[in-house]
C-alpha positions as CSV (number, residue, x, y, z in Angstrom):
1,M,-11.6,-10.6,8.8
2,A,-11.8,-9.4,12.1
3,N,-13.0,-6.0,11.8
4,K,-17.0,-6.0,10.7
5,Y,-17.1,-2.3,9.1
6,C,-16.0,-1.1,6.2
7,P,-12.7,1.1,5.8
8,I,-14.4,3.8,3.7
9,C,-18.1,4.3,5.2
10,G,-18.0,2.4,8.7
11,E,-21.1,0.5,8.2
12,E,-21.2,-2.6,8.7
13,N,-19.6,-4.6,5.7
14,E,-21.5,-8.3,6.1
15,C,-18.2,-10.0,5.9
16,M,-18.8,-13.7,6.0
17,T,-15.1,-15.2,5.2
18,G,-14.5,-17.7,7.2
19,A,-17.9,-18.2,9.1
20,G,-20.1,-21.2,8.5
21,E,-20.1,-24.2,6.9
22,H,-18.2,-23.1,3.3
23,G,-16.7,-20.1,4.6
24,N,-17.2,-18.2,1.7
25,C,-18.7,-14.5,1.7
26,W,-20.0,-12.4,-1.0
27,C,-17.0,-10.7,-2.1
28,D,-15.7,-14.0,-2.8
29,I,-17.6,-13.9,-6.6
30,E,-17.2,-9.6,-6.4
31,K,-14.6,-7.9,-8.3
32,F,-13.2,-5.0,-6.8
33,P,-11.2,-2.7,-9.2
34,N,-7.7,-1.9,-7.8
35,E,-8.4,2.1,-7.3
36,I,-11.3,1.1,-4.7
37,F,-8.4,0.0,-2.1
38,E,-6.7,3.7,-2.4
39,L,-10.1,4.7,-0.6
40,V,-9.5,2.9,2.2
41,P,-6.9,4.5,5.1
42,G,-3.8,2.8,5.2
43,E,-3.3,1.4,8.2
44,S,-7.1,-0.9,7.3
45,R,-5.5,-2.0,3.9
46,R,-5.7,-6.2,4.0
47,K,-7.2,-5.9,7.6
48,H,-11.3,-4.4,6.7
49,C,-13.8,-5.6,4.3
50,I,-15.2,-3.1,1.9
51,C,-19.1,-3.4,1.9
52,K,-20.9,-3.7,-0.9
53,N,-22.6,-0.2,-0.5
54,C,-19.5,1.4,-1.3
55,L,-18.3,-1.5,-3.8
56,N,-21.6,-0.4,-5.8
57,K,-21.2,3.4,-5.2
58,Y,-17.7,3.5,-6.6
59,T,-18.1,0.9,-9.7
60,D,-21.1,2.9,-10.7
61,S,-19.4,6.5,-10.0
62,T,-16.3,4.9,-12.8
63,K,-18.9,3.8,-15.5
64,N,-19.9,7.7,-16.4
């Protein structure tokens, strides 16, 4: 991903997809609920990675 900022919070998303020897990222092993993508502005969908902090906050908020 070209954009290194989370489209939800604006902080760095620490995406490593395509970088390094293996091209893997922390998000490759995570499960993203489809509903979290509704929080991403339309122009950023499938273009900017959601950060781990926003993913954790979202999944924690849906557990209750």
